[in-house]
C-alpha positions in Angstrom: 0.1 0.0 0.2 1.8 3.8 -1.2 2.4 5.9 1.9 0.4 9.2 0.4 -1.8 10.1 -2.7 -1.2 9.3 -6.6 -0.8 12.5 -8.9 -3.8 12.9 -10.3 -3.6 12.2 -14.5 -6.3 11.7 -17.4 -6.7 8.4 -17.8 -5.0 7.6 -21.9 -7.3 4.9 -23.4 -7.5 3.2 -26.4 -11.1 3.2 -28.7 -11.2 -0.5 -28.2 -10.3 -0.2 -24.5 -13.1 2.7 -24.0 -15.5 0.1 -25.7 -14.7 -2.5 -23.5 -15.1 -0.7 -20.3 -18.0 1.1 -21.0 -20.4 -1.6 -20.5 -18.7 -2.3 -17.2 -18.6 1.2 -16.0 -22.2 1.3 -16.5 -23.0 -1.6 -14.8 -21.2 -0.1 -11.5 -22.8 3.1 -12.2 -26.0 1.8 -12.1 -25.2 -0.5 -9.0 -23.2 2.2 -6.9 -26.7 4.3 -7.3 -29.0 1.5 -6.1 -26.9 0.8 -3.5 -26.1 4.4 -2.1 -30.8 5.2 -2.1 -31.0 2.0 -0.7 -28.2 2.6 2.2 -30.0 6.4 2.3 -33.3 4.6 2.6 -32.2 3.0 5.6 -30.3 5.6 7.4 -33.4 7.9 7.3 -35.3 5.5 8.9 -32.5 4.9 11.6 -32.4 8.6 12.6 -35.8 9.3 11.5 -34.7 11.7 8.7 -35.3 12.1 4.9 -32.3 12.3 2.4 -32.2 14.0 -0.9 -31.5 11.5 -3.4 -30.4 14.3 -6.3 -27.7 15.5 -3.9 -26.9 12.1 -2.9 -26.0 10.5 -6.6 -24.3 14.4 -7.6 -22.5 13.8 -4.7 -21.6 10.3 -5.3 -21.3 11.2 -9.1 -18.7 14.5 -8.7 -16.1 12.2 -6.4 -16.0 9.3 -8.9 -14.8 11.4 -11.4 -12.6 13.1 -9.3 -11.2 9.1 -7.9 -11.0 8.4 -11.5 -8.1 11.3 -12.1 -6.6 9.6 -9.0 -6.6 5.8 -9.9 -9.2 5.1 -7.5 -11.6 2.5 -7.0 -15.3 3.8 -7.5 -16.8 4.7 -4.6 -20.3 4.3 -2.7 -22.6 4.4 0.2 -22.9 1.4 2.0 -25.1 0.1 4.3 -22.9 -2.0 6.8 -20.6 1.3 7.1 -23.9 3.3 7.2 -25.5 1.5 10.1 -22.0 1.2 12.3 -21.8 4.8 11.9 -25.0 5.5 13.0 -25.3 2.9 15.8 -22.0 4.9 17.2 -24.0 8.1 17.7 -23.8 9.9 14.2 -26.6 12.4 13.7 -25.2 14.4 10.5 -23.3 14.1 7.2 -20.4 15.8 9.2 -19.5 12.1 10.5 -19.2 10.8 7.3 -16.9 14.2 6.5 -15.1 12.4 9.8 -14.9 9.4 8.7 -13.2 10.1 5.1 -10.3 12.0 6.9 -10.0 8.9 9.5 -9.4 7.1 6.6 -7.1 9.8 5.0 -4.7 10.0 8.2 -4.7 5.9 8.4 -3.2 5.8 4.5 -0.9 8.7 5.3 0.5 7.5 8.6 -0.3 3.7 8.8 0.2 2.5 5.1 3.9 0.8 6.3 2.1 -1.2 9.1 -0.2 -3.1 6.1 2.6 -5.1 5.0 2.7 -7.1 7.7 -1.2 -7.9 7.3 -0.9 -11.9 6.4 -3.1 -12.1 3.4 -4.7 -15.4 4.6 -6.1 -12.7 7.2 -7.3 -10.5 4.3 -8.9 -13.1 2.0 -10.9 -14.6 5.7 -11.8 -11.2 6.0 -13.3 -11.0 2.4 -14.8 -14.4 2.7 -16.8 -13.5 5.6 -17.6 -9.9 4.4 -19.3 -11.7 1.1 -21.1 -13.9 3.0 -22.8 -11.3 5.1 -23.6 -9.5 1.8 -25.8 -12.8 0.7 -29.5 -12.2 1.9 -29.6 -15.6 2.5 -32.8 -15.4 4.5 -34.9 -13.9 1.5 -34.5 -17.5 0.0 -37.0 -18.3 2.3 -39.7 -15.9 1.0 -39.0 -16.1 -2.6 -42.2 -18.1 -2.8 -44.0 -15.8 -0.8 -43.0 -12.9 -3.8 -44.9 -12.1 -6.4 -43.3 -14.4 -9.0 -42.1 -11.7 -11.4 -39.7 -10.5 -8.1 -38.8 -14.1 -7.7 -37.5 -14.8 -11.2 -35.3 -11.4 -11.5 -34.1 -12.4 -7.9 -32.8 -16.1 -9.1 -31.6 -14.5 -12.5 -29.2 -11.6 -10.4 -28.0 -14.4 -8.0 -27.3 -16.9 -10.7 -25.8 -15.0 -13.1 -23.4 -13.2 -10.4 -22.3 -16.9 -9.2 -21.7 -18.3 -12.8 -20.8 -15.4 -14.9 -20.1 -12.1 -13.5 -21.7 -9.4 -11.7 -22.2 -6.9 -15.0 -23.7 -9.4 -17.3 -26.1 -10.0 -13.8 -26.9 -7.1 -14.0 -27.5 -6.3 -17.2 -29.5 -9.1 -17.8 -31.6 -8.5 -14.6 -32.3 -5.1 -15.9 -33.3 -6.4 -19.1 -35.7 -8.9 -17.5 -37.0 -6.5 -14.9 -38.4 -3.8 -17.8 -39.9 -6.4 -19.7 -41.8 -7.6 -16.6 -42.5 -4.2 -15.9 -44.1 -3.6 -19.3 -46.2 -6.7 -19.1 -47.4 -5.4 -15.7 -48.3 -1.8 -17.0 -49.9 -3.3 -20.3 -52.0 -5.4 -17.5 -53.3 -2.4 -15.7 -53.9 -0.6 -18.8 -57.3 -0.9 -20.6 -60.2 0.6 -22.8 -64.0 0.2 -22.1 -67.1 1.5 -22.4 -67.9 4.1 -19.5 -69.2 2.2 -16.5 -70.9 4.8 -15.6 -73.0 5.1 -18.7 -76.1 3.2 -19.1 -78.8 2.6 -21.6 -81.6 4.8 -20.7 -84.8 5.8 -22.7 -85.0 6.6 -26.1 -83.6 9.9 -25.3 -80.4 8.7 -25.3 -77.8 7.1 -22.3 -77.4 9.0 -19.2 -74.4 9.1 -17.1 -74.1 11.4 -13.7 -77.3 12.8 -14.2 -76.2 13.8 -17.9 -78.2 12.9 -21.3 -75.5 11.3 -23.7 -77.3 11.9 -26.9 -78.1 9.3 -29.6 -74.9 9.3 -31.5 -72.8 9.5 -29.0 -70.5 6.9 -27.1 -68.6 7.3 -24.3 -65.3 4.9 -23.6 -62.7 5.4 -20.4 -59.1 4.5 -21.2 -57.0 3.3 -18.1 -53.7 3.4 -17.1 -50.5 4.4 -19.2 -51.3 4.2 -22.7 -48.5 3.2 -24.3 -47.2 0.5 -26.8 -48.5 -2.4 -24.7 -51.7 -1.3 -24.8 -52.5 0.7 -27.4 -54.2 -2.0 -29.6 -56.8 -2.2 -26.7 -58.6 0.8 -27.9 -59.1 -0.4 -31.5 -59.9 -4.0 -29.9 -62.4 -2.3 -27.4 -64.0 -0.3 -30.1 -64.6 -3.1 -32.5 -66.0 -4.9 -29.6 -68.4 -2.4 -29.6 -69.6 -2.5 -33.1 -70.3 0.3 -35.6 -68.7 3.6 -34.5 -70.6 6.4 -33.2 -71.3 10.1 -34.8 -68.8 11.6 -32.0 -66.7 9.2 -29.8 -65.7 10.4 -26.5 -62.9 9.4 -24.6 -62.6 10.0 -21.3 -58.6 10.1 -20.5 -58.3 11.1 -16.7 -57.5 8.0 -15.8 -54.5 8.1 -17.9 -51.3 9.1 -16.5 -49.2 8.2 -19.4 -48.9 8.6 -23.1 -45.8 7.4 -25.0 -45.9 7.4 -29.5 -47.4 4.3 -30.2 -50.5 5.7 -28.0 -50.2 9.0 -29.7 -50.3 6.8 -33.3 -53.1 4.8 -32.2 -55.0 8.2 -31.5 -54.1 9.3 -34.7 -55.4 6.5 -36.9 -58.4 6.7 -34.7 -59.1 10.1 -35.9 -58.7 9.5 -39.5 -60.7 6.8 -39.4 -63.4 8.9 -37.6 -62.8 11.4 -40.2 -62.7 9.6 -43.0 -66.4 8.3 -42.5 -67.4 12.0 -41.5 -67.5 11.4 -37.9 -66.0 13.6 -34.8 -63.2 12.3 -31.6 -63.8 14.3 -28.5 -60.8 14.1 -25.6 -62.1 14.6 -22.1 -59.9 15.4 -19.2 -56.5 14.3 -20.4 -53.9 14.9 -17.9 -50.6 16.9 -17.9 -47.8 14.4 -19.8 -51.0 12.5 -22.2 -51.9 17.0 -22.8 -48.3 17.9 -23.5 -47.9 15.1 -25.8 -50.7 15.7 -27.7 -49.2 19.6 -28.6 -46.1 18.3 -28.8 -46.9 16.4 -31.6 -49.1 19.1 -33.5 -52.2 16.4 -32.4 -54.3 19.3 -31.5 -54.2 21.2 -34.6 -55.5 18.2 -36.0 -58.5 17.4 -34.0 -59.2 20.9 -32.9 -58.4 22.5 -29.6 -62.4 22.8 -28.6 -62.8 19.3 -29.4 -60.2 18.3 -26.0 -62.1 19.4 -23.2 -61.6 19.2 -19.5 -64.4 17.5 -18.1 -67.6 15.6 -19.1 -70.1 18.7 -19.3 -68.5 20.2 -21.7 -67.4 17.5 -23.5 -71.8 16.4 -24.0 -72.1 19.8 -25.2 -69.2 19.5 -27.4 -71.0 16.4 -28.5 -74.3 18.3 -29.3 -72.6 20.8 -31.4 -71.3 18.3 -33.6 -74.3 16.2 -33.9 -75.7 19.2 -35.1 -72.9 20.2 -37.7 -73.4 17.0 -38.9 -77.1 16.9 -39.4 -76.7 20.2 -41.4 -74.3 19.0 -43.7 -76.2 15.8 -44.5 -79.5 18.0 -44.5 -77.1 19.9 -47.6 -76.0 17.3 -49.0 -79.1 15.6 -49.8 -81.0 18.2 -51.4 -81.2 18.1 -55.4 -78.6 20.3 -57.1 -80.6 22.7 -58.7 -79.5 23.5 -62.9 
């Protein structure tokens, strides 16, 4: 162990070396971020406080850049040392600073003594640390977890032991992402509004309001993204013929991506081709901004995007009257 700090220098690596190191570096960065945030959450519960995630990650990123210039190892928050620090009476981040300064003093003063530590003792310490790091008690709970979480856990554990850590983290992230998409797709659905019931000859009723004949109300739930966009077309196909005016209640749609936007554009084109109309009711901020950026508001018309059901029904009635007038004019014989 050298006595003192190395001089700072910018690493000089070939393009092939960068290509080989970047995937592993990204894996280490993700692991460090997850470990630090987990450590912060644990320490919050121990000292009854609340951390700033952005501040934690920014500080860790700056530290790792500086450490790399000095040829050091990546840094991260560690639960074991943090818990020990808190149990010793630490209350503020000053305790972590004192810890760092203590390690610096040991490095500068006691570094020559490290050569007298037997490698067998160091290896035994590493074995004990690795055994304690393994959350073996979690295996007893696997049968109580959701199957998707169990799959991710076993994937990470098996690949870490059989291959290496970067491969395990990468494969586990891909698997977890795929399972998350599946969950979101399962929660997202499109259906006829449950509050709409077939009434008398006047029309349908919802929340005490009259829905005119020729108007249909559908409600969209969940994230309207590529995993759920096809459900809109399926639900409308099951409903039979498209109405004169279709109202989509979007107050329960929290996110909209490009595929969901394409589904809305296709629906609008199909309705306009049959001289029918679409009204959007109560879209949230993120879907609304997505519609604005994509130019969908210009296609559908701002008047056809309403804030509540009452204004949507009023707009639907206006569109019905306009369509009736157009059909009446088109049906009149042309006088020459």
